[in-house]
BAGUDO-443567 format. One record per atom (N, C-alpha, C, CB): x, y, z; residue in one letter; atom name. Coordinates in Angstrom, 1 decimal. Each point is the difference from the previous one (the first is absolute). Last residue first. Glycine has a CB too. Layout:
# BAGUDO-443567
NODE        x        y        z   rest   atom
NODE        X        Y        Z      A     CA
...
# end
This chain:
# BAGUDO-443567
NODE        x        y        z   rest   atom
NODE     39.9     55.0    -11.9      S      N
NODE      0.6     -1.0     -0.8      S     CA
NODE      1.4      0.3     -0.4      S      C
NODE     -2.3     -0.6     -0.8      S     CB
NODE     -0.6      2.1      5.4      S      N
NODE      0.4      0.4     -1.3      S     CA
NODE      0.7     -1.2     -0.8      S      C
NODE      0.3      2.4      0.9      S     CB
NODE     -4.1     -1.6      3.3      V      N
NODE      1.1     -0.9     -0.5      V     CA
NODE      0.4      0.4     -1.4      V      C
NODE     -0.8     -1.9      1.5      V     CB
NODE     -2.0      4.0      3.1      T      N
NODE      0.3      0.1     -1.4      T     CA
NODE      1.2     -0.8     -0.4      T      C
NODE     -1.0      2.3      0.0      T     CB
NODE     -2.9     -1.4      4.2      V      N
NODE      1.2     -0.8     -0.4      V     CA
NODE      0.1      0.1     -1.5      V      C
NODE     -0.3     -1.6      2.0      V     CB
NODE     -2.5      4.4      2.3      Q      N
NODE      0.3     -0.2     -1.4      Q     CA
NODE      1.3     -0.8     -0.2      Q      C
NODE     -1.1      2.1     -0.6      Q     CB
NODE     -2.8     -2.1      4.6      T      N
NODE      1.4      0.5     -0.3      T     CA
NODE      0.3     -0.4     -1.4      T      C
NODE      0.7     -0.2      2.5      T     CB
NODE     -5.7      1.1      0.4      G      N
NODE      1.0     -0.8     -0.7      G     CA
NODE      1.4      0.6     -0.1      G      C
NODE     -1.9     -0.8     -1.3      G     CB
NODE     -2.1      1.1      5.2      Q      N
NODE      0.4      0.6     -1.2      Q     CA
NODE      1.1     -0.7     -0.6      Q      C
NODE     -0.7      2.2      0.9      Q     CB
NODE     -2.6     -5.1      2.0      G      N
NODE      1.0      1.1      0.1      G     CA
NODE      0.1      0.7     -1.3      G      C
NODE      1.2     -1.2      1.9      G     CB
NODE     -5.4     -1.9      0.5      W      N
NODE      1.0      0.2     -1.1      W     CA
NODE      0.9      1.2      0.3      W      C
NODE     -1.6     -0.9     -1.7      W     CB
NODE     -2.4     -2.9      3.9      Y      N
NODE      0.9      1.2      0.1      Y     CA
NODE      1.0      0.0     -1.1      Y      C
NODE     -0.4      0.0      2.5      Y     CB
NODE     -2.8     -3.5     -2.2      A      N
NODE     -0.7      1.0      0.7      A     CA
NODE      0.7      1.3      0.0      A      C
NODE     -1.0     -1.7      1.4      A     CB
NODE      0.7     -2.9     -4.9      Y      N
NODE      0.9      0.9      0.9      Y     CA
NODE     -0.8      1.1      0.6      Y      C
NODE      2.0     -0.6     -1.4      Y     CB
NODE     -3.5     -2.7     -1.9      G      N
NODE      0.3     -0.7      1.2      G     CA
NODE      0.7      0.8      1.0      G      C
NODE      0.1     -2.0     -1.2      G     CB
NODE     -1.2      3.3     -3.4      S      N
NODE     -1.2      0.0      0.9      S     CA
NODE      0.3     -0.6      1.4      S      C
NODE     -1.4     -0.1     -2.1      S     CB
NODE      4.6      0.1     -1.6      E      N
NODE     -0.1      1.3      0.8      E     CA
NODE     -1.1     -0.1      1.0      E      C
NODE      1.0      1.3     -1.9      E     CB
NODE      1.2     -5.9      0.3      T      N
NODE     -0.7      1.1     -0.6      T     CA
NODE     -0.1      1.2      1.0      T      C
NODE     -1.3     -1.7     -1.4      T     CB
NODE      3.4     -2.4      2.5      V      N
NODE      0.6      0.3     -1.3      V     CA
NODE     -0.8      1.0     -0.8      V      C
NODE      0.8     -2.3      0.0      V     CB
NODE     -1.7      0.4      4.5      V      N
NODE      1.2      0.9      0.0      V     CA
NODE      0.5      0.3     -1.4      V      C
NODE      0.5     -0.9      2.2      V     CB
NODE     -5.3     -0.5      0.8      T      N
NODE      0.8     -0.3     -1.2      T     CA
NODE      1.1      1.0     -0.1      T      C
NODE     -2.1     -1.0     -1.1      T     CB
NODE      0.4      0.0      6.0      Q      N
NODE     -0.4      0.6     -1.2      Q     CA
NODE      0.8     -0.5     -1.2      Q      C
NODE     -0.7      2.0      1.3      Q     CB
NODE      1.3     -3.2      3.4      G      N
NODE     -1.1     -0.7     -0.6      G     CA
NODE     -0.5      0.6     -1.3      G      C
NODE     -0.6     -0.7      2.2      G     CB
NODE      3.0      3.8      1.4      L      N
NODE      0.2     -1.5     -0.2      L     CA
NODE     -1.2     -0.6     -0.6      L      C
NODE      1.5      0.0      2.0      L     CB
NODE     -0.5      5.1     -3.0      F      N
NODE     -0.4     -0.8      1.1      F     CA
NODE      0.2     -1.4     -0.3      F      C
NODE     -1.6      1.8      0.7      F     CB
NODE      4.7      1.8     -3.1      A      N
NODE     -1.3     -0.7     -0.1      A     CA
NODE     -0.3     -0.7      1.3      A      C
NODE      0.3     -0.3     -2.5      A     CB
NODE      2.9      4.6      0.1      A      N
NODE     -0.2     -0.9      1.1      A     CA
NODE     -1.4     -0.6     -0.1      A      C
NODE      1.6      1.3      1.4      A     CB
NODE      2.5      1.1     -4.9      A      N
NODE     -1.3     -0.1      0.5      A     CA
NODE     -0.1     -1.0      1.1      A      C
NODE     -0.9      0.7     -2.2      A     CB
NODE      4.4      2.4     -1.4      C      N
NODE     -0.2     -1.0      1.0      C     CA
NODE     -1.4      0.1      0.5      C      C
NODE      2.5      0.0      0.6      C     CB
NODE     -0.1      1.5     -5.5      Y      N
NODE     -0.8      0.3      1.1      Y     CA
NODE      0.0     -1.2      1.0      Y      C
NODE     -1.4      1.5     -1.4      Y     CB
NODE      4.2      0.8     -3.2      Y      N
NODE     -0.2     -1.1      0.9      Y     CA
NODE     -0.7      0.4      1.2      Y      C
NODE      2.1     -1.1     -0.9      Y     CB
NODE     -1.4      2.8     -4.5      V      N
NODE     -0.1      0.5      1.4      V     CA
NODE     -0.4     -1.2      0.8      V      C
NODE     -0.7      2.4     -0.7      V     CB
NODE      3.7     -3.1     -3.7      A      N
NODE     -1.4      0.2      0.5      A     CA
NODE      0.1      0.8      1.3      A      C
NODE     -0.9     -2.1     -1.1      A     CB
NODE      4.1     -1.2     -2.5      T      N
NODE     -0.3      1.4      0.3      T     CA
NODE     -1.4      0.3      0.3      T      C
NODE      1.9      0.6     -1.5      T     CB
NODE      0.1     -4.8      0.0      D      N
NODE     -0.3      0.1      1.4      D     CA
NODE     -0.3      1.5      0.4      D      C
NODE      1.4     -2.0      0.5      D     CB
NODE      0.0      0.6     -4.9      E      N
NODE     -1.4     -0.2      0.2      E     CA
NODE     -0.4      0.0      1.5      E      C
NODE      0.0     -1.3     -2.1      E     CB
NODE      4.6      1.6      0.7      P      N
NODE     -0.8      1.2     -0.3      P     CA
NODE     -1.5     -0.1      0.2      P      C
NODE      1.8      0.5     -1.6      P     CB
NODE      1.3     -3.7      4.6      K      N
NODE     -0.2      0.2     -1.5      K     CA
NODE     -0.7      1.3     -0.2      K      C
NODE     -0.1     -2.5     -0.4      K     CB
NODE      3.3     -0.2      4.5      L      N
NODE     -1.1      0.9     -0.4      L     CA
NODE      0.0      0.2     -1.5      L      C
NODE      0.2      1.2      2.1      L     CB
NODE      2.1     -4.2      1.5      S      N
NODE     -0.1     -0.2     -1.4      S     CA
NODE     -1.1      0.9     -0.6      S      C
NODE      0.9     -2.4      0.3      S     CB
NODE     -1.7      2.3      4.7      N      N
NODE      1.3     -0.3     -0.7      N     CA
NODE     -0.3     -0.3     -1.5      N      C
NODE      0.9     -1.0      2.1      N     CB
NODE     -3.3      3.2      2.7      M      N
NODE     -0.1     -0.3     -1.4      M     CA
NODE      1.3     -0.1     -0.6      M      C
NODE     -2.1      1.3      0.0      M     CB
NODE     -0.6     -1.3      5.0      Q      N
NODE      1.3     -0.1     -0.6      Q     CA
NODE     -0.2     -0.4     -1.5      Q      C
NODE      1.1     -0.6      2.2      Q     CB
NODE     -4.3      2.7      1.8      L      N
NODE      0.0     -0.7     -1.2      L     CA
NODE      1.3      0.2     -0.7      L      C
NODE     -2.5      0.4     -0.3      L     CB
NODE      0.0      0.0      5.6      Y      N
NODE      1.0      0.3     -1.0      Y     CA
NODE     -0.3     -0.7     -1.3      Y      C
NODE      1.7      0.3      1.8      Y     CB
NODE     -4.0      1.7      3.2      V      N
NODE      0.0     -1.0     -1.0      V     CA
NODE      0.9      0.4     -1.1      V      C
NODE     -2.4     -0.7      0.5      V     CB
NODE      1.4      2.1      5.1      T      N
NODE      0.4      0.3     -1.3      T     CA
NODE      0.0     -1.3     -0.9      T      C
NODE      1.4      1.8      0.9      T     CB
NODE     -1.7     -0.8      4.1      N      N
NODE     -1.2      0.4     -0.7      N     CA
NODE      0.2      0.4     -1.5      N      C
NODE     -0.9      0.8      2.2      N     CB
NODE      3.9     -2.7      1.3      K      N
NODE      0.2      1.4     -0.5      K     CA
NODE     -1.2      0.5     -0.8      K      C
NODE      2.5     -0.6     -0.2      K     CB
NODE     -2.6     -3.7      2.2      A      N
NODE      0.5      0.9      1.1      A     CA
NODE      0.3      1.4     -0.5      A      C
NODE      1.0     -2.1      1.0      A     CB
NODE     -2.3     -1.3     -4.1      N      N
NODE     -1.2      0.5      0.8      N     CA
NODE      0.5      0.9      1.2      N      C
NODE     -1.3     -2.0     -0.7      N     CB
NODE      3.2      0.8     -4.2      D      N
NODE      0.6      0.0      1.4      D     CA
NODE     -1.1      0.7      0.8      D      C
NODE      2.4      0.2     -0.8      D     CB
NODE     -2.0     -2.9     -4.3      R      N
NODE     -0.6      0.9      0.9      R     CA
NODE      0.7      0.0      1.3      R      C
NODE     -2.2     -0.3     -1.1      R     CB
NODE      2.5     -0.9     -4.7      A      N
NODE      0.4     -0.4      1.4      A     CA
NODE     -0.7      1.1      0.9      A      C
NODE      2.2     -1.1     -0.7      A     CB
NODE     -1.6     -0.9     -4.8      I      N
NODE     -0.8      0.8      0.9      I     CA
NODE      0.4     -0.5      1.4      I      C
NODE     -1.9      0.4     -1.7      I     CB
NODE      4.3     -0.5     -3.5      T      N
NODE     -0.2     -0.6      1.3      T     CA
NODE     -0.8      0.9      0.9      T      C
NODE      2.2     -1.3     -0.3      T     CB
NODE     -1.0      0.3     -5.4      F      N
NODE     -0.4      0.9      1.1      F     CA
NODE     -0.1     -0.8      1.3      F      C
NODE     -1.2      1.6     -1.6      F     CB
NODE      2.3     -3.8     -2.5      R      N
NODE      0.8      1.2      0.0      R     CA
NODE     -0.2      0.9      1.2      R      C
NODE     -0.1     -0.1     -2.5      R     CB
NODE     -2.2     -4.1      1.7      G      N
NODE      1.4     -0.3     -0.2      G     CA
NODE      0.9      1.2      0.0      G      C
NODE     -0.7     -2.0     -1.2      G     CB
NODE     -4.2      2.9     -0.1      K      N
NODE      0.4     -1.2      0.8      K     CA
NODE      1.4     -0.4     -0.4      K      C
NODE     -2.3     -0.8      0.0      K     CB
NODE     -0.6      4.3     -1.9      V      N
NODE      1.1      0.4      0.9      V     CA
NODE      0.6     -1.2      0.8      V      C
NODE     -1.0      2.2      0.2      V     CB
NODE     -2.8     -2.4     -3.4      S      N
NODE      1.0      0.9     -0.7      S     CA
NODE      1.2      0.3      0.9      S      C
NODE     -1.9      1.0     -1.2      S     CB
NODE     -1.9     -3.6      2.7      D      N
NODE      0.9     -0.8     -0.8      D     CA
NODE      1.1      0.9     -0.6      D      C
NODE     -1.9     -1.6     -0.6      D     CB
NODE     -0.3      2.8      5.3      A      N
NODE     -0.4      0.1     -1.4      A     CA
NODE      1.0     -0.7     -0.9      A      C
NODE     -1.2      2.2      0.4      A     CB
NODE      0.7     -3.6      4.8      W      N
NODE      0.6      0.9     -1.0      W     CA
NODE     -0.8      0.0     -1.3      W      C
NODE      2.2     -0.5      1.1      W     CB
NODE     -2.2     -0.8      4.7      I      N
NODE     -0.5     -0.2     -1.3      I     CA
NODE      0.4      1.0     -0.9      I      C
NODE     -2.0     -1.1      1.0      I     CB
NODE      3.1     -1.2      4.3      T      N
NODE      0.1      1.0     -1.0      T     CA
NODE     -0.6     -0.4     -1.3      T      C
NODE      2.1      0.8      1.1      T     CB
NODE     -1.6     -2.1      4.6      K      N
NODE     -0.5     -0.3     -1.3      K     CA
NODE      0.1      1.2     -0.9      K      C
NODE     -1.6     -1.7      1.0      K     CB
NODE      3.2      1.7      3.5      G      N
NODE      0.2     -1.4     -0.4      G     CA
NODE     -0.5     -0.3     -1.3      G      C
NODE     -0.1     -0.5      2.3      G     CB
NODE     -0.1      4.7      0.5      G      N
NODE      1.1     -0.1     -1.0      G     CA
NODE      0.2     -1.4     -0.5      G      C
NODE      1.0      1.8      1.1      G     CB
NODE     -4.5      0.1      1.9      G      N
NODE      1.3     -0.5      0.7      G     CA
NODE      1.1     -0.1     -0.9      G      C
NODE     -1.4     -1.2      1.6      G     CB
NODE     -2.8      2.6     -3.3      W      N
NODE      0.2      0.9      1.2      W     CA
NODE      1.3     -0.4      0.7      W      C
NODE     -2.4      0.3      0.3      W     CB
NODE      2.2     -1.3     -5.5      S      N
NODE     -0.9     -0.3      1.1      S     CA
NODE      0.4      0.8      1.2      S      C
NODE     -0.5     -2.2     -0.9      S     CB
NODE      1.4      3.7     -4.2      I      N
NODE      0.6     -0.8      1.0      I     CA
NODE     -0.9     -0.1      1.2      I      C
NODE      2.3      0.7     -0.7      I     CB
NODE     -2.0      0.7     -5.1      A      N
NODE     -0.6      0.1      1.3      A     CA
NODE      0.7     -0.9      1.0      A      C
NODE     -2.2      0.6     -1.0      A     CB
NODE      2.6      1.9     -4.4      A      N
NODE      0.4     -1.0      1.0      A     CA
NODE     -0.7      0.3      1.3      A      C
NODE      2.2     -0.3     -1.0      A     CB
NODE     -3.3      2.4     -3.4      V      N
NODE      1.4     -0.4     -0.1      V     CA
NODE      0.3     -1.2      0.9      V      C
NODE      0.6      2.4     -0.7      V     CB
NODE     -5.2      0.1     -2.0      F      N
NODE      0.6     -0.7      1.2      F     CA
NODE      1.4     -0.4     -0.3      F      C
NODE     -2.2     -0.9      0.6      F     CB
NODE     -0.2      5.1     -3.1      E      N
NODE      0.1     -1.4      0.0      E     CA
NODE      0.7     -0.5      1.2      E      C
NODE      0.0      0.0     -2.5      E     CB
NODE     -2.7      4.5     -0.1      R      N
NODE      0.8     -0.4      1.1      R     CA
NODE      0.0     -1.6      0.1      R      C
NODE     -0.4      2.2      1.3      R     CB
NODE     -0.4      0.2     -6.1      E      N
NODE     -0.7     -0.2      1.3      E     CA
NODE      1.0     -0.4      1.1      E      C
NODE     -2.1     -0.6     -1.2      E     CB
NODE      3.7      3.7     -3.0      E      N
NODE     -0.4     -1.4      0.3      E     CA
NODE     -0.8      0.0      1.3      E      C
NODE      2.0     -0.9     -1.2      E     CB
NODE      0.3      4.7     -0.9      G      N
NODE     -1.0     -0.4     -0.9      G     CA
NODE     -0.5     -1.4      0.3      G      C
NODE      1.1      1.4     -1.6      G     CB
NODE      3.4     -0.5      3.9      P      N
NODE     -0.7      1.1     -0.7      P     CA
NODE     -1.0     -0.6     -1.0      P      C
NODE      1.9      1.5      0.2      P     CB
NODE     -0.8     -4.6      3.9      A      N
NODE      0.8      0.6     -1.0      A     CA
NODE     -0.8      1.1     -0.8      A      C
NODE      1.3     -2.1     -0.2      A     CB
NODE     -1.5     -0.3      5.3      Q      N
NODE     -0.8      0.5     -1.1      Q     CA
NODE      1.0      0.7     -1.0      Q      C
NODE     -2.1      0.3      1.5      Q     CB
NODE      1.9     -4.2      3.0      R      N
NODE      0.7      1.0     -0.8      R     CA
NODE     -1.0      0.5     -1.2      R      C
NODE      2.3     -1.0      0.6      R     CB
NODE     -2.0     -1.7      4.8      F      N
NODE     -0.6      0.1     -1.4      F     CA
NODE      0.8      1.1     -0.8      F      C
NODE     -2.3     -0.6      0.9      F     CB
NODE      2.6     -2.7      4.0      W      N
NODE      0.5      1.1     -0.9      W     CA
NODE     -0.7     -0.1     -1.3      W      C
NODE      2.3     -0.1      1.1      W     CB
NODE     -3.5     -1.5      4.4      G      N
NODE      0.2     -0.2     -1.4      G     CA
NODE      0.7      1.1     -0.7      G      C
NODE     -2.0     -1.5      0.0      G     CB
NODE      0.6     -1.2      5.1      M      N
NODE      0.5      1.2     -0.7      M     CA
NODE      0.3     -0.4     -1.5      M      C
NODE      1.0      0.9      2.2      M     CB
NODE     -4.2     -2.6      2.3      T      N
NODE      0.7     -0.4     -1.2      T     CA
NODE      0.5      1.3     -0.7      T      C
NODE     -1.3     -2.3     -0.2      T     CB
NODE      0.3      2.5      5.5      Y      N
NODE     -0.4      0.2     -1.4      Y     CA
NODE      0.8     -0.8     -0.9      Y      C
NODE     -0.8      2.3      0.6      Y     CB
NODE      1.4     -1.7      4.2      T      N
NODE     -1.2     -0.8     -0.2      T     CA
NODE     -0.6      0.2     -1.4      T      C
NODE     -0.5      0.2      2.4      T     CB
NODE      4.5      2.1     -0.8      S      N
NODE      0.2     -1.5      0.3      S     CA
NODE     -1.2     -0.8     -0.2      S      C
NODE      1.6      0.7      1.6      S     CB
NODE     -0.6      4.2     -1.9      I      N
NODE     -0.4     -0.7     -1.2      I     CA
NODE      0.1     -1.5      0.2      I      C
NODE      0.9      1.9     -1.4      I     CB
NODE     -2.0      2.5      4.9      P      N
NODE      1.0     -1.1     -0.4      P     CA
NODE     -0.5     -0.7     -1.2      P      C
NODE      0.7     -0.2      2.4      P     CB
NODE     -2.2      5.3     -1.8      R      N
NODE     -0.3     -1.3      0.6      R     CA
NODE      1.1     -1.0     -0.4      R      C
NODE     -2.5      0.5      0.0      R     CB
NODE      3.2      4.2     -0.7      G      N
NODE     -1.4      0.0      0.5      G     CA
NODE     -0.4     -1.3      0.6      G      C
NODE     -0.5      1.6     -1.8      G     CB
NODE      4.2     -1.3     -2.2      S      N
NODE     -0.1      0.7      1.3      S     CA
NODE     -1.5      0.0      0.3      S      C
NODE      2.0      1.5     -0.4      S     CB
NODE      2.1     -3.8     -3.2      A      N
NODE     -1.4      0.1      0.5      A     CA
NODE      0.0      0.8      1.3      A      C
NODE     -0.6     -2.1     -1.1      A     CB
NODE      3.9      1.4     -3.6      A      N
NODE     -0.1      0.2      1.4      A     CA
NODE     -1.4      0.3      0.4      A      C
NODE      2.3      0.9      0.0      A     CB
NODE      0.6     -3.2     -4.2      C      N
NODE     -1.3      0.5      0.4      C     CA
NODE     -0.1      0.1      1.5      C      C
NODE     -1.0     -1.0     -2.1      C     CB
NODE      5.0      0.5     -2.2      S      N
NODE     -0.5     -0.3      1.3      S     CA
NODE     -1.4      0.7      0.2      S      C
NODE      2.4     -0.2      0.9      S     CB
NODE      1.5     -1.7     -5.0      I      N
NODE     -0.9      1.0      0.5      I     CA
NODE     -0.6     -0.4      1.3      I      C
NODE     -0.5      0.7     -2.4      I     CB
NODE      5.1     -1.8     -0.8      R      N
NODE     -0.9     -0.4      1.1      R     CA
NODE     -0.9      1.2      0.4      R      C
NODE      1.7     -1.7      0.8      R     CB
NODE      1.4     -0.2     -5.4      L      N
NODE     -0.5      1.1      0.8      L     CA
NODE     -0.9     -0.6      1.1      L      C
NODE      0.1      1.6     -1.9      L     CB
NODE      3.7     -2.8     -2.6      S      N
NODE     -0.9     -0.4      1.2      S     CA
NODE     -0.4      1.3      0.7      S      C
NODE      1.2     -2.2      0.2      S     CB
NODE      0.4      0.8     -5.7      G      N
NODE      0.4      0.4      1.3      G     CA
NODE     -1.0     -0.4      1.1      G      C
NODE      1.2      1.9     -1.0      G     CB
NODE     -1.6     -2.5     -3.8      G      N
NODE      0.9     -1.0      0.6      G     CA
NODE      0.4      0.3      1.4      G      C
NODE      0.8     -0.4     -2.3      G     CB
NODE     -2.2      4.5     -0.7      A      N
NODE     -0.5     -1.4     -0.2      A     CA
NODE      1.1     -1.0      0.5      A      C
NODE     -1.4      0.7     -2.0      A     CB
NODE      1.5      4.1      4.2      Q      N
NODE      0.2     -0.6     -1.3      Q     CA
NODE     -0.5     -1.4      0.0      Q      C
NODE      2.0      1.4     -0.4      Q     CB
NODE     -3.9      2.7      3.5      V      N
NODE      0.9     -1.1      0.0      V     CA
NODE      0.2     -0.5     -1.4      V      C
NODE     -0.5     -0.6      2.4      V     CB
NODE     -2.0      4.7      1.0      L      N
NODE      0.4     -0.4     -1.4      L     CA
NODE      1.1     -1.0      0.1      L      C
NODE     -0.6      2.2     -0.9      L     CB
NODE     -3.2     -1.6      4.9      G      N
NODE      1.0      0.8     -0.7      G     CA
NODE      0.2     -0.5     -1.4      G      C
NODE      1.1      0.5      2.1      G     CB
NODE     -3.6     -1.3      3.3      G      N
NODE      0.0     -0.1     -1.4      G     CA
NODE      1.1      0.8     -0.6      G      C
NODE     -2.4     -0.5      0.0      G     CB
NODE      1.0      0.2      4.7      G      N
NODE      1.2     -0.7     -0.5      G     CA
NODE      0.1     -0.2     -1.5      G      C
NODE      0.0     -1.1      2.2      G     CB
NODE     -4.6      1.3      1.2      Y      N
NODE      1.1      0.9     -0.4      Y     CA
NODE      1.2     -0.9     -0.5      Y      C
NODE     -0.8      1.7      1.8      Y     CB
NODE     -4.9     -1.5      0.1      A      N
NODE      1.1     -0.7     -0.7      A     CA
NODE      1.1      1.0     -0.4      A      C
NODE     -1.7     -1.6     -0.9      A     CB
NODE     -2.3      1.4      4.9      Q      N
NODE      0.8      0.8     -0.9      Q     CA
NODE      1.1     -0.8     -0.7      Q      C
NODE     -0.5      2.0      1.5      Q     CB
NODE     -4.6     -2.2      1.6      L      N
NODE      1.2     -0.7     -0.6      L     CA
NODE      0.7      1.0     -0.9      L      C
NODE     -1.2     -2.2      0.0      L     CB
NODE     -2.5      1.7      4.4      Q      N
NODE      0.5      0.9     -1.0      Q     CA
NODE      1.3     -0.7     -0.6      Q      C
NODE     -1.0      2.1      1.1      Q     CB
NODE     -3.7     -3.8      1.7      V      N
NODE      1.4     -0.2     -0.3      V     CA
NODE      0.4      0.9     -1.1      V      C
NODE     -0.1     -2.4      0.7      V     CB
# end
């Protein structure tokens, strides 16, 4: 599976942005999909994940209530809607795909990774 995140950009604090992850090569319908982010000088951290059918989601506490993860298996795409953005949300955002049954809150659970998209939140 090849993954490509896109849609990042510069937004003011309090604003919203939706980033997407387009998959190719294989259908993502049998994968748990996740988003991670990495701020400058920091380790990559878990943001959110969604089950193969979209029925279950899990969030990092830092984004709970502000971010929404969704998927459209017919379009082979996963989305991350980010609202009430804060400067501390500034990071490169990565999407990843995990086989079913893997731990989804750590990088080790994911088999495929895309290139990231930069999100910058100005104060």
